[in-house]
C-alpha positions as a Markdown table, in Angstrom:
| # | Residue | x | y | z |
|---|---|---|---|---|
| 1 | Unk | -15.0 | 66.7 | -92.9 |
| 2 | Unk | -13.2 | 64.5 | -90.4 |
| 3 | Unk | -13.7 | 60.9 | -91.1 |
| 4 | Unk | -15.2 | 58.9 | -88.2 |
| 5 | Unk | -12.8 | 56.7 | -86.2 |
| 6 | Unk | -15.0 | 53.7 | -86.7 |
| 7 | Unk | -16.9 | 52.3 | -89.6 |
| 8 | Unk | -20.6 | 52.6 | -88.8 |
| 9 | Unk | -22.4 | 49.3 | -88.3 |
| 10 | Unk | -19.3 | 47.2 | -88.0 |
| 11 | Unk | -19.2 | 44.6 | -85.3 |
| 12 | Unk | -16.3 | 42.4 | -84.2 |
| 13 | Unk | -16.9 | 39.2 | -82.2 |
| 14 | Unk | -14.0 | 37.5 | -80.4 |
| 15 | Unk | -14.5 | 33.8 | -79.8 |
| 16 | Unk | -13.1 | 33.0 | -76.4 |
| 17 | Unk | -15.5 | 30.4 | -75.0 |
| 18 | Unk | -13.7 | 27.2 | -76.1 |
| 19 | Unk | -12.4 | 24.6 | -73.7 |
| 20 | Unk | -8.8 | 25.0 | -74.7 |
| 21 | Unk | -8.6 | 21.2 | -74.6 |
| 22 | Unk | -5.4 | 21.0 | -76.8 |
| 23 | Unk | -3.4 | 23.0 | -74.3 |
| 24 | Unk | -4.9 | 21.5 | -71.1 |
| 25 | Unk | -4.3 | 21.9 | -68.2 |
| 26 | Unk | -3.1 | 25.4 | -69.3 |
| 27 | Unk | -5.8 | 27.7 | -70.8 |
| 28 | Unk | -4.3 | 29.2 | -74.0 |
| 29 | Unk | -6.0 | 32.5 | -73.6 |
| 30 | Unk | -4.5 | 33.0 | -70.2 |
| 31 | Unk | -1.0 | 32.2 | -71.5 |
| 32 | Unk | 1.4 | 35.1 | -70.8 |
| 33 | Unk | 3.8 | 36.6 | -73.3 |
| 34 | Unk | 7.4 | 37.5 | -72.3 |
| 35 | Unk | 6.1 | 40.5 | -70.3 |
| 36 | Unk | 3.4 | 38.6 | -68.5 |
| 37 | Unk | 0.5 | 39.9 | -70.6 |
| 38 | Unk | -2.2 | 37.3 | -71.2 |
| 39 | Unk | -2.9 | 36.3 | -74.8 |
| 40 | Unk | -6.5 | 37.4 | -74.8 |
| 41 | Unk | -5.4 | 40.9 | -73.8 |
| 42 | Unk | -3.2 | 41.2 | -76.9 |
| 43 | Unk | -5.9 | 39.9 | -79.2 |
| 44 | Unk | -8.4 | 42.4 | -77.8 |
| 45 | Unk | -6.0 | 45.3 | -78.0 |
| 46 | Unk | -5.5 | 44.7 | -81.7 |
| 47 | Unk | -9.3 | 44.5 | -82.3 |
| 48 | Unk | -10.1 | 47.5 | -80.1 |
| 49 | Unk | -7.6 | 49.6 | -82.1 |
| 50 | Unk | -9.4 | 48.7 | -85.3 |
| 51 | Unk | -12.3 | 50.5 | -87.0 |
| 52 | Unk | -14.9 | 48.1 | -85.7 |
| 53 | Unk | -17.6 | 50.1 | -84.0 |
| 54 | Unk | -18.6 | 47.5 | -81.5 |
| 55 | Unk | -16.5 | 44.7 | -80.1 |
| 56 | Unk | -18.1 | 41.7 | -78.4 |
| 57 | Unk | -16.0 | 39.2 | -76.4 |
| 58 | Unk | -17.8 | 35.8 | -76.1 |
| 59 | Unk | -16.7 | 34.1 | -72.8 |
| 60 | Unk | -17.2 | 30.6 | -71.3 |
| 61 | Unk | -19.3 | 30.1 | -68.2 |
| 62 | Unk | -16.6 | 28.2 | -66.3 |
| 63 | Unk | -13.5 | 30.4 | -66.7 |
| 64 | Unk | -14.2 | 33.5 | -64.6 |
| 65 | Unk | -10.5 | 34.4 | -64.9 |
| 66 | Unk | -11.0 | 35.5 | -68.5 |
| 67 | Unk | -13.7 | 38.0 | -67.6 |
| 68 | Unk | -11.6 | 39.3 | -64.7 |
| 69 | Unk | -8.7 | 39.9 | -67.0 |
| 70 | Unk | -10.8 | 41.7 | -69.5 |
| 71 | Unk | -12.4 | 43.9 | -66.8 |
| 72 | Unk | -9.0 | 44.8 | -65.4 |
| 73 | Unk | -7.4 | 45.8 | -68.7 |
| 74 | Unk | -10.3 | 47.3 | -70.6 |
| 75 | Unk | -12.4 | 49.1 | -68.1 |
| 76 | Unk | -12.6 | 52.3 | -70.2 |
| 77 | Unk | -13.8 | 50.5 | -73.3 |
| 78 | Unk | -16.4 | 48.6 | -71.2 |
| 79 | Unk | -17.7 | 51.8 | -69.6 |
| 80 | Unk | -18.0 | 53.4 | -73.1 |
| 81 | Unk | -20.0 | 50.4 | -74.3 |
| 82 | Unk | -17.6 | 49.9 | -77.2 |
| 83 | Unk | -16.5 | 46.6 | -75.7 |
| 84 | Unk | -19.3 | 44.2 | -74.6 |
| 85 | Unk | -19.0 | 40.9 | -72.7 |
| 86 | Unk | -21.3 | 38.0 | -73.1 |
| 87 | Unk | -21.2 | 34.6 | -71.5 |
| 88 | Unk | -22.0 | 31.7 | -73.8 |
| 89 | Unk | -23.9 | 29.5 | -71.4 |
| 90 | Unk | -24.1 | 26.5 | -73.8 |
| 91 | Unk | -20.4 | 26.7 | -74.8 |
| 92 | Unk | -20.0 | 23.0 | -74.1 |
| 93 | Unk | -21.9 | 22.3 | -77.3 |
| 94 | Unk | -18.9 | 23.4 | -79.3 |
| 95 | Unk | -17.7 | 26.3 | -81.4 |
| 96 | Unk | -21.1 | 26.7 | -83.1 |
| 97 | Unk | -22.6 | 27.9 | -79.8 |
| 98 | Unk | -20.3 | 30.9 | -79.8 |
| 99 | Unk | -20.8 | 31.5 | -83.5 |
| 100 | Unk | -24.5 | 31.6 | -83.0 |
| 101 | Unk | -24.2 | 34.0 | -80.0 |
| 102 | Unk | -22.1 | 36.4 | -82.0 |
| 103 | Unk | -24.4 | 36.4 | -85.0 |
| 104 | Unk | -27.5 | 36.8 | -82.9 |
| 105 | Unk | -25.9 | 39.8 | -81.1 |
| 106 | Unk | -24.9 | 41.3 | -84.4 |
| 107 | Unk | -28.4 | 40.9 | -85.8 |
| 108 | Unk | -29.9 | 42.5 | -82.7 |
| 109 | Unk | -27.5 | 45.4 | -83.1 |
| 110 | Unk | -28.4 | 45.8 | -86.9 |
| 111 | Unk | -24.8 | 45.2 | -87.8 |
| 112 | Unk | -23.8 | 45.9 | -91.4 |
| 113 | Unk | -20.9 | 43.6 | -91.2 |
| 114 | Unk | -19.5 | 41.1 | -88.6 |
| 115 | Unk | -15.8 | 40.4 | -88.1 |
| 116 | Unk | -15.3 | 37.0 | -86.5 |
| 117 | Unk | -12.0 | 36.7 | -84.7 |
| 118 | Unk | -10.4 | 33.9 | -82.8 |
| 119 | Unk | -9.1 | 34.7 | -79.3 |
| 120 | Unk | -5.9 | 32.6 | -79.9 |
| 121 | Unk | -4.7 | 34.7 | -82.9 |
| 122 | Unk | -3.0 | 37.6 | -81.1 |
| 123 | Unk | -0.6 | 38.3 | -84.1 |
| 124 | Unk | -3.4 | 39.5 | -86.4 |
| 125 | Unk | -2.5 | 43.2 | -86.8 |
| 126 | Unk | -4.8 | 46.1 | -86.5 |
| 127 | Unk | -3.7 | 47.0 | -90.1 |
| 128 | Unk | -5.0 | 43.7 | -91.5 |
| 129 | Unk | -8.2 | 43.9 | -89.5 |
| 130 | Unk | -8.9 | 47.4 | -90.9 |
| 131 | Unk | -8.1 | 46.3 | -94.4 |
| 132 | Unk | -10.6 | 43.5 | -94.1 |
| 133 | Unk | -13.2 | 45.8 | -92.6 |
| 134 | Unk | -12.7 | 48.5 | -95.2 |
| 135 | Unk | -12.9 | 46.1 | -98.1 |
| 136 | Unk | -16.1 | 44.6 | -96.8 |
| 137 | Unk | -17.5 | 48.1 | -96.3 |
| 138 | Unk | -16.6 | 49.2 | -99.8 |
| 139 | Unk | -17.4 | 46.2 | -101.9 |
| 140 | Unk | -20.0 | 44.3 | -99.7 |
| 141 | Unk | -19.1 | 40.8 | -100.8 |
| 142 | Unk | -20.6 | 37.8 | -99.0 |
| 143 | Unk | -17.4 | 37.6 | -97.0 |
| 144 | Unk | -13.9 | 39.1 | -96.8 |
| 145 | Unk | -11.0 | 37.0 | -95.6 |
| 146 | Unk | -7.2 | 36.9 | -95.6 |
| 147 | Unk | -5.6 | 34.7 | -98.2 |
| 148 | Unk | -3.8 | 31.9 | -96.4 |
| 149 | Unk | -2.0 | 29.0 | -98.2 |
| 150 | Unk | -4.1 | 29.7 | -101.3 |
| 151 | Unk | -7.4 | 29.8 | -99.6 |
| 152 | Unk | -9.5 | 31.9 | -97.2 |
| 153 | Unk | -8.4 | 32.0 | -93.6 |
| 154 | Unk | -9.3 | 33.6 | -90.3 |
| 155 | Unk | -10.4 | 36.2 | -89.3 |
| 156 | Unk | -13.5 | 36.6 | -91.6 |
| 157 | Unk | -15.8 | 39.6 | -92.1 |
| 158 | Unk | -19.3 | 38.4 | -92.9 |
| 159 | Unk | -22.1 | 40.1 | -94.8 |
| 160 | Unk | -25.5 | 40.0 | -93.0 |
| 161 | Unk | -26.8 | 38.0 | -96.0 |
| 162 | Unk | -24.8 | 35.0 | -94.6 |
| 163 | Unk | -26.1 | 35.2 | -91.0 |
| 164 | Unk | -28.9 | 32.7 | -91.6 |
| 165 | Unk | -26.4 | 30.1 | -93.0 |
| 166 | Unk | -24.1 | 30.7 | -90.0 |
| 167 | Unk | -27.0 | 30.1 | -87.6 |
| 168 | Unk | -27.5 | 26.6 | -89.2 |
| 169 | Unk | -24.0 | 25.4 | -88.3 |
| 170 | Unk | -24.0 | 22.8 | -85.5 |
| 171 | Unk | -21.5 | 21.0 | -83.2 |
| 172 | Unk | -17.9 | 22.0 | -82.8 |
| 173 | Unk | -17.8 | 23.9 | -86.1 |
| 174 | Unk | -17.3 | 27.5 | -87.1 |
| 175 | Unk | -18.1 | 29.1 | -90.4 |
| 176 | Unk | -15.6 | 27.2 | -92.6 |
| 177 | Unk | -18.2 | 25.2 | -94.5 |
| 178 | Unk | -20.2 | 28.3 | -95.2 |
| 179 | Unk | -17.1 | 30.1 | -96.4 |
| 180 | Unk | -16.1 | 27.3 | -98.7 |
| 181 | Unk | -19.6 | 27.3 | -100.2 |
| 182 | Unk | -19.3 | 30.9 | -101.3 |
| 183 | Unk | -16.7 | 30.4 | -104.0 |
| 184 | Unk | -16.0 | 33.6 | -105.9 |
| 185 | Unk | -18.3 | 35.6 | -103.6 |
| 186 | Unk | -15.4 | 35.9 | -101.1 |
| 187 | Unk | -13.1 | 38.9 | -101.3 |
| 188 | Unk | -9.6 | 37.6 | -100.6 |
| 189 | Unk | -7.0 | 39.9 | -99.1 |
| 190 | Unk | -3.3 | 39.0 | -99.4 |
| 191 | Unk | -1.8 | 38.8 | -95.9 |
| 192 | Unk | 1.5 | 38.0 | -94.2 |
| 193 | Unk | 1.2 | 34.4 | -93.1 |
| 194 | Unk | 3.2 | 35.1 | -89.9 |
| 195 | Unk | 0.1 | 37.0 | -88.6 |
| 196 | Unk | -2.3 | 34.2 | -89.2 |
| 197 | Unk | -1.0 | 31.9 | -86.5 |
| 198 | Unk | -3.3 | 30.3 | -83.9 |
| 199 | Unk | -1.6 | 29.4 | -80.7 |
| 200 | Unk | -3.5 | 26.3 | -79.8 |
| 201 | Unk | -0.9 | 23.7 | -78.8 |
| 202 | Unk | 1.5 | 23.4 | -75.9 |
| 203 | Unk | 4.4 | 23.8 | -78.4 |
| 204 | Unk | 3.0 | 27.0 | -79.8 |
| 205 | Unk | 2.3 | 28.4 | -76.3 |
| 206 | Unk | 6.0 | 28.0 | -75.5 |
| 207 | Unk | 6.8 | 30.1 | -78.6 |
| 208 | Unk | 4.2 | 32.7 | -77.6 |
| 209 | Unk | 5.7 | 33.0 | -74.1 |
| 210 | Unk | 8.9 | 34.3 | -75.7 |
| 211 | Unk | 7.2 | 37.1 | -77.5 |
| 212 | Unk | 6.8 | 40.7 | -76.4 |
| 213 | Unk | 4.5 | 43.4 | -77.9 |
| 214 | Unk | 5.0 | 47.2 | -78.1 |
| 215 | Unk | 3.1 | 48.8 | -75.2 |
| 216 | Unk | 2.3 | 45.6 | -73.4 |
C-alpha cells in the first residue's frame, strides 16, 4: 500500500499577523533573500513541502502585501484548499489573537494535531517539520518541540488536549507558558540550532538578505 503524502488530521498554522515592530519601518516577512524572494514565501514553502495535511496562514488586516505575495506564489495550493488564508482582525491585541485564531480553526477542522510555526523562521527545514509531525502522530504527547539550548523551542506541534489552555492565553503571548507547564509531557526532538533562528531584528534581516535557497 502506498503511504499517503500527508498525515491525516495534521494542521499547520503560520503566524504572520504581527506588527513587525522590531524591524520597523521594514516588515520582516516582506524582507527579500539574495534572490529577491520574500521571507514569508520561503517559510511557507518549507511547510507546504511537509506532511501537514492543511496549512493555514494567519495574516494581519493592515498588510495586504502579504496576502498578495502568498496569492502570487501559491495559487495552486490555494485552489486545492491545502493552503488557507485567514485575516486576524483583532491582531492588534497581540500574538494571542493569532494563536486563538489558529486553534479555533484547527478545532473546527477536527485536527488531530496542530503545528504552530512562526513566519519569521524560514530556516526550519521540511525534514525537521516532518520529524516533529511524525513523532506527534506516533506517540501523541501533549506537545512535540525541537530541543533548543536545553529547552523546548519553536515550532511546536500541539495535541488537541492542550487547545483549551492555549485559548486562555492573553495579550502579546504565545504558547510558551503552556509549554513550560507540561514538563515531561513534551516530546523533545534534537535539532540543529542553525535552523531555529527567528529573523526579527534589523541586524538579522541584513543576514537574511545575503542568503539564497535552492529553487527560490
